Biopython code that builds the backbone (N, CA, C, O; Angstrom):
import numpy as np
from Bio.PDB.StructureBuilder import StructureBuilder

atoms = [
    (1, "MET", "N", (-13.701, -2.627, 21.969)),
    (1, "MET", "CA", (-12.491, -1.764, 21.099)),
    (1, "MET", "C", (-12.878, -0.537, 20.755)),
    (1, "MET", "O", (-12.574, -0.122, 19.636)),
    (2, "GLN", "N", (-13.704, 0.364, 21.755)),
    (2, "GLN", "CA", (-14.031, 1.733, 21.434)),
    (2, "GLN", "C", (-13.139, 2.651, 21.620)),
    (2, "GLN", "O", (-12.223, 2.405, 22.405)),
    (3, "ASN", "N", (-13.195, 3.893, 20.960)),
    (3, "ASN", "CA", (-12.465, 4.962, 20.717)),
    (3, "ASN", "C", (-10.924, 4.552, 20.512)),
    (3, "ASN", "O", (-10.019, 5.031, 21.195)),
    (4, "GLN", "N", (-10.719, 3.519, 19.394)),
    (4, "GLN", "CA", (-9.605, 3.056, 19.001)),
    (4, "GLN", "C", (-9.638, 3.361, 17.439)),
    (4, "GLN", "O", (-10.647, 3.726, 16.836)),
    (5, "LYS", "N", (-8.517, 3.180, 16.935)),
    (5, "LYS", "CA", (-8.546, 3.212, 15.335)),
    (5, "LYS", "C", (-7.331, 2.190, 14.984)),
    (5, "LYS", "O", (-6.431, 1.894, 15.769)),
    (6, "ILE", "N", (-7.467, 1.737, 13.733)),
    (6, "ILE", "CA", (-6.784, 0.825, 13.060)),
    (6, "ILE", "C", (-6.250, 1.761, 11.988)),
    (6, "ILE", "O", (-7.014, 2.422, 11.284)),
    (7, "ARG", "N", (-4.773, 1.812, 11.861)),
    (7, "ARG", "CA", (-4.293, 2.405, 10.940)),
    (7, "ARG", "C", (-3.375, 1.438, 9.776)),
    (7, "ARG", "O", (-2.395, 0.796, 10.154)),
    (8, "ILE", "N", (-3.753, 1.434, 8.580)),
    (8, "ILE", "CA", (-3.467, 0.452, 7.596)),
    (8, "ILE", "C", (-2.801, 1.172, 6.638)),
    (8, "ILE", "O", (-3.337, 2.050, 5.962)),
    (9, "ARG", "N", (-1.315, 0.737, 6.526)),
    (9, "ARG", "CA", (-0.604, 1.336, 5.334)),
    (9, "ARG", "C", (-0.204, 0.135, 4.379)),
    (9, "ARG", "O", (0.207, -0.956, 4.774)),
    (10, "LEU", "N", (-0.381, 0.491, 3.124)),
    (10, "LEU", "CA", (-0.184, -0.451, 1.995)),
    (10, "LEU", "C", (1.001, 0.444, 1.287)),
    (10, "LEU", "O", (1.094, 1.668, 1.193)),
    (11, "LYS", "N", (1.790, -0.503, 0.866)),
    (11, "LYS", "CA", (2.946, -0.142, -0.004)),
    (11, "LYS", "C", (2.988, -1.350, -1.112)),
    (11, "LYS", "O", (2.765, -2.519, -0.799)),
    (12, "ALA", "N", (3.282, -0.952, -2.364)),
    (12, "ALA", "CA", (3.543, -1.709, -3.454)),
    (12, "ALA", "C", (4.043, -1.044, -4.777)),
    (12, "ALA", "O", (3.656, 0.103, -5.000)),
    (13, "PHE", "N", (4.907, -1.689, -5.719)),
    (13, "PHE", "CA", (4.879, -1.280, -6.970)),
    (13, "PHE", "C", (4.113, -0.942, -8.126)),
    (13, "PHE", "O", (4.248, -0.124, -9.036)),
    (14, "ASP", "N", (3.112, -1.974, -7.768)),
    (14, "ASP", "CA", (2.081, -1.932, -8.994)),
    (14, "ASP", "C", (0.882, -0.909, -8.507)),
    (14, "ASP", "O", (0.407, -1.199, -7.409)),
    (15, "TYR", "N", (0.452, -0.019, -9.014)),
    (15, "TYR", "CA", (-0.549, 0.921, -8.564)),
    (15, "TYR", "C", (-1.864, 0.016, -8.806)),
    (15, "TYR", "O", (-2.776, 0.276, -8.021)),
    (16, "ARG", "N", (-2.034, -0.634, -9.411)),
    (16, "ARG", "CA", (-3.270, -1.266, -9.847)),
    (16, "ARG", "C", (-3.768, -2.016, -8.547)),
    (16, "ARG", "O", (-4.800, -1.905, -7.886)),
    (17, "LEU", "N", (-2.373, -3.021, -8.398)),
    (17, "LEU", "CA", (-2.520, -3.962, -7.267)),
    (17, "LEU", "C", (-2.906, -3.208, -5.989)),
    (17, "LEU", "O", (-3.816, -3.737, -5.351)),
    (18, "ILE", "N", (-2.388, -2.064, -5.487)),
    (18, "ILE", "CA", (-2.561, -1.525, -4.487)),
    (18, "ILE", "C", (-3.898, -0.763, -4.028)),
    (18, "ILE", "O", (-4.359, -0.581, -2.901)),
    (19, "ASP", "N", (-4.400, -0.346, -5.412)),
    (19, "ASP", "CA", (-5.736, 0.158, -5.322)),
    (19, "ASP", "C", (-6.753, -1.096, -5.418)),
    (19, "ASP", "O", (-7.890, -0.882, -4.996)),
    (20, "LYS", "N", (-6.537, -2.055, -5.799)),
    (20, "LYS", "CA", (-7.369, -3.161, -5.750)),
    (20, "LYS", "C", (-7.696, -3.744, -4.282)),
    (20, "LYS", "O", (-8.813, -4.034, -3.853)),
    (21, "SER", "N", (-6.432, -3.850, -3.601)),
    (21, "SER", "CA", (-6.364, -4.334, -2.308)),
    (21, "SER", "C", (-6.921, -3.210, -1.134)),
    (21, "SER", "O", (-7.480, -3.613, -0.114)),
    (22, "ALA", "N", (-6.721, -1.895, -1.379)),
    (22, "ALA", "CA", (-7.450, -0.975, -0.673)),
    (22, "ALA", "C", (-8.957, -0.986, -0.689)),
    (22, "ALA", "O", (-9.713, -0.859, 0.275)),
    (23, "MET", "N", (-9.306, -1.191, -2.176)),
    (23, "MET", "CA", (-10.850, -1.323, -2.005)),
    (23, "MET", "C", (-11.519, -2.613, -1.397)),
    (23, "MET", "O", (-12.682, -2.611, -0.993)),
    (24, "GLU", "N", (-10.828, -3.539, -1.369)),
    (24, "GLU", "CA", (-10.819, -4.822, -0.833)),
    (24, "GLU", "C", (-10.957, -4.577, 0.702)),
    (24, "GLU", "O", (-11.991, -4.957, 1.252)),
    (25, "ILE", "N", (-10.189, -4.098, 1.268)),
    (25, "ILE", "CA", (-10.099, -3.669, 2.967)),
    (25, "ILE", "C", (-11.271, -2.438, 3.055)),
    (25, "ILE", "O", (-11.853, -2.351, 4.136)),
    (26, "VAL", "N", (-11.501, -1.857, 2.401)),
    (26, "VAL", "CA", (-12.345, -0.768, 2.739)),
    (26, "VAL", "C", (-13.962, -1.378, 2.473)),
    (26, "VAL", "O", (-14.937, -0.952, 3.093)),
    (27, "GLU", "N", (-14.020, -2.439, 1.442)),
    (27, "GLU", "CA", (-15.540, -3.027, 1.531)),
    (27, "GLU", "C", (-15.567, -3.830, 2.470)),
    (27, "GLU", "O", (-16.714, -3.972, 2.892)),
    (28, "THR", "N", (-14.553, -4.636, 3.181)),
    (28, "THR", "CA", (-14.708, -5.505, 4.286)),
    (28, "THR", "C", (-14.828, -4.889, 5.473)),
    (28, "THR", "O", (-15.436, -5.468, 6.372)),
    (29, "ALA", "N", (-14.335, -3.763, 5.657)),
    (29, "ALA", "CA", (-14.123, -2.758, 6.925)),
    (29, "ALA", "C", (-15.875, -2.246, 6.891)),
    (29, "ALA", "O", (-16.547, -2.458, 7.901)),
    (30, "LYS", "N", (-16.366, -1.732, 5.952)),
    (30, "LYS", "CA", (-17.590, -1.090, 5.921)),
    (30, "LYS", "C", (-18.855, -2.217, 6.060)),
    (30, "LYS", "O", (-19.905, -1.938, 6.639)),
    (31, "ARG", "N", (-18.625, -3.329, 5.531)),
    (31, "ARG", "CA", (-19.336, -4.667, 5.698)),
    (31, "ARG", "C", (-19.890, -4.951, 7.267)),
    (31, "ARG", "O", (-21.051, -5.163, 7.617)),
    (32, "THR", "N", (-18.623, -4.881, 8.125)),
    (32, "THR", "CA", (-18.793, -5.269, 9.328)),
    (32, "THR", "C", (-19.098, -3.838, 10.204)),
    (32, "THR", "O", (-18.938, -3.960, 11.419)),
    (33, "GLY", "N", (-19.458, -2.693, 9.789)),
    (33, "GLY", "CA", (-20.019, -1.640, 10.295)),
    (33, "GLY", "C", (-19.154, -0.651, 10.771)),
    (33, "GLY", "O", (-19.530, 0.154, 11.622)),
    (34, "ALA", "N", (-17.955, -0.641, 10.266)),
    (34, "ALA", "CA", (-16.910, 0.301, 10.949)),
    (34, "ALA", "C", (-16.653, 1.514, 9.933)),
    (34, "ALA", "O", (-16.672, 1.373, 8.710)),
    (35, "VAL", "N", (-16.444, 2.559, 10.507)),
    (35, "VAL", "CA", (-16.228, 3.720, 9.408)),
    (35, "VAL", "C", (-14.735, 3.696, 9.079)),
    (35, "VAL", "O", (-13.868, 3.656, 9.952)),
    (36, "VAL", "N", (-14.470, 3.725, 7.661)),
    (36, "VAL", "CA", (-13.255, 3.854, 7.173)),
    (36, "VAL", "C", (-12.850, 5.335, 6.490)),
    (36, "VAL", "O", (-13.428, 5.734, 5.479)),
    (37, "LYS", "N", (-11.936, 6.001, 7.065)),
    (37, "LYS", "CA", (-11.356, 7.121, 6.291)),
    (37, "LYS", "C", (-9.946, 6.581, 5.377)),
    (37, "LYS", "O", (-8.944, 5.958, 5.729)),
    (38, "GLY", "N", (-10.432, 7.187, 3.929)),
    (38, "GLY", "CA", (-9.398, 6.585, 3.177)),
    (38, "GLY", "C", (-9.918, 5.878, 2.110)),
    (38, "GLY", "O", (-11.147, 5.807, 2.082)),
    (39, "PRO", "N", (-9.170, 5.223, 1.039)),
    (39, "PRO", "CA", (-7.576, 5.301, 1.073)),
    (39, "PRO", "C", (-6.962, 6.773, 0.644)),
    (39, "PRO", "O", (-7.171, 7.451, -0.363)),
    (40, "ILE", "N", (-6.128, 7.006, 1.793)),
    (40, "ILE", "CA", (-5.282, 8.613, 1.191)),
    (40, "ILE", "C", (-3.919, 8.019, 0.619)),
    (40, "ILE", "O", (-3.012, 7.382, 1.154)),
    (41, "PRO", "N", (-4.160, 8.544, -0.863)),
    (41, "PRO", "CA", (-2.752, 8.228, -1.548)),
    (41, "PRO", "C", (-1.444, 9.200, -1.014)),
    (41, "PRO", "O", (-1.399, 10.423, -1.140)),
    (42, "LEU", "N", (-0.717, 8.602, -0.578)),
    (42, "LEU", "CA", (0.394, 9.194, -0.290)),
    (42, "LEU", "C", (1.765, 9.450, -1.236)),
    (42, "LEU", "O", (1.801, 8.561, -2.087)),
    (43, "PRO", "N", (2.732, 10.235, -1.346)),
    (43, "PRO", "CA", (3.279, 10.596, -2.288)),
    (43, "PRO", "C", (4.116, 9.422, -2.711)),
    (43, "PRO", "O", (4.537, 8.596, -1.901)),
    (44, "THR", "N", (4.361, 9.370, -4.088)),
    (44, "THR", "CA", (4.953, 8.286, -4.950)),
    (44, "THR", "C", (6.545, 8.537, -4.593)),
    (44, "THR", "O", (7.183, 9.572, -4.781)),
    (45, "ARG", "N", (7.074, 7.101, -3.937)),
    (45, "ARG", "CA", (8.641, 7.402, -3.964)),
    (45, "ARG", "C", (9.323, 6.583, -5.052)),
    (45, "ARG", "O", (9.170, 5.389, -5.306)),
    (46, "ILE", "N", (10.222, 7.611, -5.723)),
    (46, "ILE", "CA", (10.767, 7.310, -7.063)),
    (46, "ILE", "C", (12.346, 7.288, -6.815)),
    (46, "ILE", "O", (12.963, 8.280, -6.427)),
    (47, "GLU", "N", (12.922, 6.068, -7.075)),
    (47, "GLU", "CA", (14.313, 5.680, -7.015)),
    (47, "GLU", "C", (14.602, 5.623, -8.369)),
    (47, "GLU", "O", (13.867, 5.020, -9.150)),
    (48, "ARG", "N", (15.883, 6.357, -8.805)),
    (48, "ARG", "CA", (16.342, 6.249, -10.252)),
    (48, "ARG", "C", (17.881, 5.827, -10.181)),
    (48, "ARG", "O", (18.665, 6.307, -9.363)),
    (49, "PHE", "N", (18.199, 4.919, -11.093)),
    (49, "PHE", "CA", (19.359, 4.602, -11.109)),
    (49, "PHE", "C", (20.191, 4.810, -12.710)),
    (49, "PHE", "O", (19.657, 4.446, -13.757)),
    (50, "ASP", "N", (21.259, 5.310, -12.663)),
    (50, "ASP", "CA", (21.981, 5.502, -13.907)),
    (50, "ASP", "C", (23.128, 4.087, -13.772)),
    (50, "ASP", "O", (23.734, 3.680, -12.780)),
    (51, "VAL", "N", (23.118, 3.616, -15.077)),
    (51, "VAL", "CA", (24.237, 2.193, -15.245)),
    (51, "VAL", "C", (24.893, 2.734, -16.438)),
    (51, "VAL", "O", (24.299, 3.450, -17.244)),
    (52, "LEU", "N", (26.196, 2.366, -16.555)),
    (52, "LEU", "CA", (26.575, 2.623, -17.636)),
    (52, "LEU", "C", (26.303, 1.427, -18.474)),
    (52, "LEU", "O", (26.081, 0.293, -18.050)),
    (53, "ARG", "N", (26.352, 1.864, -19.885)),
    (53, "ARG", "CA", (25.940, 0.686, -20.973)),
    (53, "ARG", "C", (27.192, 0.313, -21.397)),
    (53, "ARG", "O", (27.126, -0.881, -21.689)),
    (54, "SER", "N", (28.490, 0.811, -21.608)),
    (54, "SER", "CA", (29.500, 0.137, -22.212)),
    (54, "SER", "C", (30.435, -0.444, -20.849)),
    (54, "SER", "O", (30.324, 0.129, -19.764)),
    (55, "PRO", "N", (31.080, -1.273, -20.970)),
    (55, "PRO", "CA", (31.957, -1.748, -19.821)),
    (55, "PRO", "C", (33.613, -0.982, -19.648)),
    (55, "PRO", "O", (34.425, -1.176, -18.743)),
    (56, "HIS", "N", (33.741, -0.074, -20.858)),
    (56, "HIS", "CA", (34.953, 0.407, -20.934)),
    (56, "HIS", "C", (34.969, 1.797, -21.189)),
    (56, "HIS", "O", (35.358, 2.599, -20.340)),
    (57, "VAL", "N", (34.565, 2.131, -22.320)),
    (57, "VAL", "CA", (34.723, 3.643, -22.576)),
    (57, "VAL", "C", (33.373, 4.118, -22.735)),
    (57, "VAL", "O", (32.507, 3.328, -22.359)),
    (58, "ASN", "N", (33.003, 5.175, -23.184)),
    (58, "ASN", "CA", (31.575, 5.900, -23.298)),
    (58, "ASN", "C", (30.894, 6.373, -22.099)),
    (58, "ASN", "O", (29.704, 6.192, -21.843)),
    (59, "LYS", "N", (31.781, 7.020, -21.356)),
    (59, "LYS", "CA", (30.858, 7.380, -20.016)),
    (59, "LYS", "C", (29.754, 7.988, -20.242)),
    (59, "LYS", "O", (28.829, 7.713, -19.477)),
    (60, "THR", "N", (29.506, 8.980, -21.333)),
    (60, "THR", "CA", (28.089, 9.694, -21.220)),
    (60, "THR", "C", (27.114, 8.556, -21.828)),
    (60, "THR", "O", (25.976, 9.021, -21.770)),
    (61, "SER", "N", (27.091, 7.441, -22.308)),
    (61, "SER", "CA", (26.280, 6.637, -22.602)),
    (61, "SER", "C", (25.815, 5.810, -21.447)),
    (61, "SER", "O", (26.464, 4.792, -21.205)),
    (62, "ARG", "N", (24.770, 6.103, -20.692)),
    (62, "ARG", "CA", (23.880, 5.440, -19.568)),
    (62, "ARG", "C", (22.550, 4.800, -20.117)),
    (62, "ARG", "O", (22.008, 5.136, -21.171)),
    (63, "ASP", "N", (22.180, 3.997, -19.401)),
    (63, "ASP", "CA", (20.775, 3.461, -19.082)),
    (63, "ASP", "C", (20.442, 4.056, -17.860)),
    (63, "ASP", "O", (21.184, 4.090, -16.879)),
    (64, "GLN", "N", (19.270, 4.543, -17.935)),
    (64, "GLN", "CA", (18.238, 5.044, -16.558)),
    (64, "GLN", "C", (17.213, 3.935, -16.404)),
    (64, "GLN", "O", (16.544, 3.413, -17.296)),
    (65, "PHE", "N", (17.217, 3.639, -14.929)),
    (65, "PHE", "CA", (15.992, 2.710, -14.432)),
    (65, "PHE", "C", (15.300, 3.531, -13.207)),
    (65, "PHE", "O", (15.915, 4.348, -12.523)),
    (66, "GLU", "N", (14.072, 3.227, -13.051)),
    (66, "GLU", "CA", (13.631, 3.889, -11.894)),
    (66, "GLU", "C", (12.628, 2.761, -11.253)),
    (66, "GLU", "O", (12.144, 1.879, -11.962)),
    (67, "ILE", "N", (12.364, 2.865, -9.878)),
    (67, "ILE", "CA", (11.527, 1.951, -9.146)),
    (67, "ILE", "C", (10.500, 3.118, -8.469)),
    (67, "ILE", "O", (10.895, 4.117, -7.870)),
    (68, "ARG", "N", (9.365, 2.822, -8.663)),
    (68, "ARG", "CA", (8.234, 3.526, -8.076)),
    (68, "ARG", "C", (7.569, 2.673, -7.016)),
    (68, "ARG", "O", (7.103, 1.540, -7.139)),
    (69, "THR", "N", (7.623, 3.455, -5.946)),
    (69, "THR", "CA", (6.934, 2.631, -4.782)),
    (69, "THR", "C", (5.414, 3.547, -4.393)),
    (69, "THR", "O", (5.416, 4.682, -3.916)),
    (70, "HIS", "N", (4.566, 2.995, -4.622)),
    (70, "HIS", "CA", (3.003, 3.697, -4.363)),
    (70, "HIS", "C", (2.739, 3.180, -2.850)),
    (70, "HIS", "O", (3.132, 2.147, -2.309)),
    (71, "LEU", "N", (1.803, 4.423, -2.259)),
    (71, "LEU", "CA", (1.785, 4.310, -0.818)),
    (71, "LEU", "C", (0.330, 4.759, -0.920)),
    (71, "LEU", "O", (-0.137, 5.607, -1.681)),
    (72, "ARG", "N", (-0.358, 3.943, 0.096)),
    (72, "ARG", "CA", (-1.901, 4.271, 0.321)),
    (72, "ARG", "C", (-2.008, 4.304, 2.042)),
    (72, "ARG", "O", (-1.318, 3.549, 2.726)),
    (73, "LEU", "N", (-2.778, 5.087, 2.515)),
    (73, "LEU", "CA", (-2.935, 5.223, 4.026)),
    (73, "LEU", "C", (-4.491, 4.924, 4.133)),
    (73, "LEU", "O", (-5.307, 5.339, 3.310)),
    (74, "MET", "N", (-4.815, 4.129, 5.282)),
    (74, "MET", "CA", (-6.333, 4.096, 5.772)),
    (74, "MET", "C", (-6.455, 4.122, 7.072)),
    (74, "MET", "O", (-5.470, 3.700, 7.679)),
    (75, "ASP", "N", (-7.653, 4.604, 7.921)),
    (75, "ASP", "CA", (-8.014, 4.609, 9.121)),
    (75, "ASP", "C", (-9.309, 3.986, 9.304)),
    (75, "ASP", "O", (-10.305, 4.410, 8.718)),
    (76, "ILE", "N", (-9.334, 3.084, 10.025)),
    (76, "ILE", "CA", (-10.335, 2.472, 10.162)),
    (76, "ILE", "C", (-10.721, 2.702, 11.924)),
    (76, "ILE", "O", (-10.112, 2.220, 12.878)),
    (77, "MET", "N", (-12.102, 3.728, 11.941)),
    (77, "MET", "CA", (-12.240, 4.191, 13.224)),
    (77, "MET", "C", (-13.212, 3.232, 13.920)),
    (77, "MET", "O", (-13.924, 2.506, 13.227)),
    (78, "ASP", "N", (-13.272, 3.195, 15.208)),
    (78, "ASP", "CA", (-14.188, 2.421, 16.332)),
    (78, "ASP", "C", (-14.308, 0.663, 15.797)),
    (78, "ASP", "O", (-15.385, 0.068, 15.791)),
    (79, "PRO", "N", (-13.217, 0.136, 15.446)),
    (79, "PRO", "CA", (-13.483, -1.120, 14.742)),
    (79, "PRO", "C", (-14.062, -2.123, 15.935)),
    (79, "PRO", "O", (-13.676, -2.068, 17.103)),
    (80, "THR", "N", (-15.014, -3.006, 15.450)),
    (80, "THR", "CA", (-15.603, -4.233, 16.464)),
    (80, "THR", "C", (-14.829, -5.432, 16.470)),
    (80, "THR", "O", (-13.978, -5.464, 15.582)),
    (81, "ASP", "N", (-14.880, -6.342, 17.156)),
    (81, "ASP", "CA", (-14.238, -7.589, 16.859)),
    (81, "ASP", "C", (-14.352, -8.084, 15.572)),
    (81, "ASP", "O", (-13.385, -8.479, 14.920)),
    (82, "LYS", "N", (-15.806, -8.077, 15.076)),
    (82, "LYS", "CA", (-16.014, -8.449, 13.737)),
    (82, "LYS", "C", (-15.104, -7.853, 12.783)),
    (82, "LYS", "O", (-14.589, -8.624, 11.973)),
    (83, "THR", "N", (-14.823, -6.669, 12.729)),
    (83, "THR", "CA", (-14.094, -6.083, 11.789)),
    (83, "THR", "C", (-12.588, -6.465, 11.539)),
    (83, "THR", "O", (-11.960, -6.609, 10.490)),
    (84, "VAL", "N", (-12.097, -6.621, 13.322)),
    (84, "VAL", "CA", (-10.737, -7.229, 13.099)),
    (84, "VAL", "C", (-10.454, -8.672, 12.547)),
    (84, "VAL", "O", (-9.490, -8.935, 11.827)),
    (85, "ASP", "N", (-11.382, -9.564, 12.955)),
    (85, "ASP", "CA", (-11.311, -11.062, 12.376)),
    (85, "ASP", "C", (-11.672, -10.834, 10.921)),
    (85, "ASP", "O", (-11.013, -11.549, 10.166)),
    (86, "ALA", "N", (-12.568, -10.006, 10.307)),
    (86, "ALA", "CA", (-12.517, -10.255, 8.657)),
    (86, "ALA", "C", (-11.455, -9.368, 8.118)),
    (86, "ALA", "O", (-11.389, -9.439, 6.891)),
    (87, "LEU", "N", (-10.615, -8.563, 8.659)),
    (87, "LEU", "CA", (-9.526, -8.353, 8.156)),
    (87, "LEU", "C", (-8.195, -9.161, 8.413)),
    (87, "LEU", "O", (-7.101, -8.916, 7.906)),
    (88, "MET", "N", (-8.459, -10.028, 9.173)),
    (88, "MET", "CA", (-7.275, -11.228, 9.504)),
    (88, "MET", "C", (-7.511, -12.172, 8.599)),
    (88, "MET", "O", (-6.545, -12.751, 8.103)),
    (89, "LYS", "N", (-8.843, -12.513, 8.205)),
    (89, "LYS", "CA", (-8.921, -13.529, 7.082)),
    (89, "LYS", "C", (-9.143, -12.940, 5.891)),
    (89, "LYS", "O", (-9.784, -13.589, 5.065)),
    (90, "LEU", "N", (-8.686, -11.648, 5.554)),
    (90, "LEU", "CA", (-8.636, -11.032, 4.130)),
    (90, "LEU", "C", (-7.287, -11.629, 3.450)),
    (90, "LEU", "O", (-6.251, -11.861, 4.074)),
    (91, "ASP", "N", (-7.477, -11.832, 2.103)),
    (91, "ASP", "CA", (-6.572, -12.659, 1.301)),
    (91, "ASP", "C", (-6.068, -11.494, 0.363)),
    (91, "ASP", "O", (-6.940, -11.138, -0.431)),
    (92, "LEU", "N", (-5.013, -10.895, 0.274)),
    (92, "LEU", "CA", (-4.558, -9.992, -0.404)),
    (92, "LEU", "C", (-3.455, -10.545, -1.155)),
    (92, "LEU", "O", (-2.674, -11.383, -0.704)),
    (93, "PRO", "N", (-3.416, -10.022, -2.378)),
    (93, "PRO", "CA", (-2.669, -10.332, -3.705)),
    (93, "PRO", "C", (-0.910, -10.368, -3.299)),
    (93, "PRO", "O", (-0.602, -9.613, -2.376)),
    (94, "ALA", "N", (-0.058, -10.983, -3.772)),
    (94, "ALA", "CA", (1.381, -11.041, -3.454)),
    (94, "ALA", "C", (1.630, -9.906, -4.104)),
    (94, "ALA", "O", (0.985, -9.590, -5.104)),
    (95, "GLY", "N", (2.712, -9.082, -3.544)),
    (95, "GLY", "CA", (3.123, -7.958, -4.102)),
    (95, "GLY", "C", (2.854, -6.416, -3.131)),
    (95, "GLY", "O", (3.393, -5.315, -3.230)),
    (96, "VAL", "N", (1.905, -6.871, -2.303)),
    (96, "VAL", "CA", (1.301, -5.541, -1.591)),
    (96, "VAL", "C", (1.792, -5.834, -0.079)),
    (96, "VAL", "O", (1.567, -6.839, 0.595)),
    (97, "ASP", "N", (2.550, -4.635, 0.277)),
    (97, "ASP", "CA", (3.020, -4.967, 1.900)),
    (97, "ASP", "C", (1.997, -4.308, 2.742)),
    (97, "ASP", "O", (1.442, -3.302, 2.298)),
    (98, "VAL", "N", (1.736, -4.700, 3.733)),
    (98, "VAL", "CA", (0.481, -4.140, 4.709)),
    (98, "VAL", "C", (1.377, -4.012, 5.975)),
    (98, "VAL", "O", (2.119, -4.901, 6.392)),
    (99, "GLU", "N", (1.223, -2.910, 6.469)),
    (99, "GLU", "CA", (1.583, -2.383, 7.959)),
    (99, "GLU", "C", (0.267, -2.102, 8.601)),
    (99, "GLU", "O", (-0.567, -1.440, 7.983)),
    (100, "ILE", "N", (0.015, -2.567, 9.821)),
    (100, "ILE", "CA", (-1.087, -2.415, 10.346)),
    (100, "ILE", "C", (-0.605, -2.090, 12.103)),
    (100, "ILE", "O", (-0.033, -2.914, 12.816)),
    (101, "LYS", "N", (-1.012, -0.692, 12.521)),
    (101, "LYS", "CA", (-0.957, -0.395, 13.589)),
    (101, "LYS", "C", (-2.312, 0.112, 14.354)),
    (101, "LYS", "O", (-3.212, 0.723, 13.778)),
    (102, "LEU", "N", (-2.315, -0.237, 15.751)),
    (102, "LEU", "CA", (-3.642, -0.077, 16.552)),
    (102, "LEU", "C", (-3.312, 1.070, 17.257)),
    (102, "LEU", "O", (-4.118, 1.563, 18.046)),
]
sb = StructureBuilder()
sb.init_structure("model")
sb.init_model(0)
sb.init_chain("A")
sb.init_seg("    ")
for serial, (resi, resn, name, xyz) in enumerate(atoms, 1):
    if name == "N":
        sb.init_residue(resn, " ", resi, " ")
    sb.init_atom(name, np.array(xyz, "f"), 0.0, 1.0, " ", f" {name:<3s}", serial, name[0])
structure = sb.get_structure()
């Protein structure tokens, strides 16, 4: 698997979980001899929702909620077979979405 790279994109609502998962991936890849670029923090996506507090009147009284989606990007350069096997066996916490592109 020479002259290839694995691009890993992590998504989570909790920044502590995503940072911990990113560090686990980096340590695992470096232990097998691969070169890792990242984790690169991508812009946080913020979705805001306004909800009426009252079911009938008082249109100006609203609750505001937001969901923050944190993103991290990593590139693993020239991965070996050991690197791929170690990454497949890695157990990441629930709540972290992982996208892998070769």
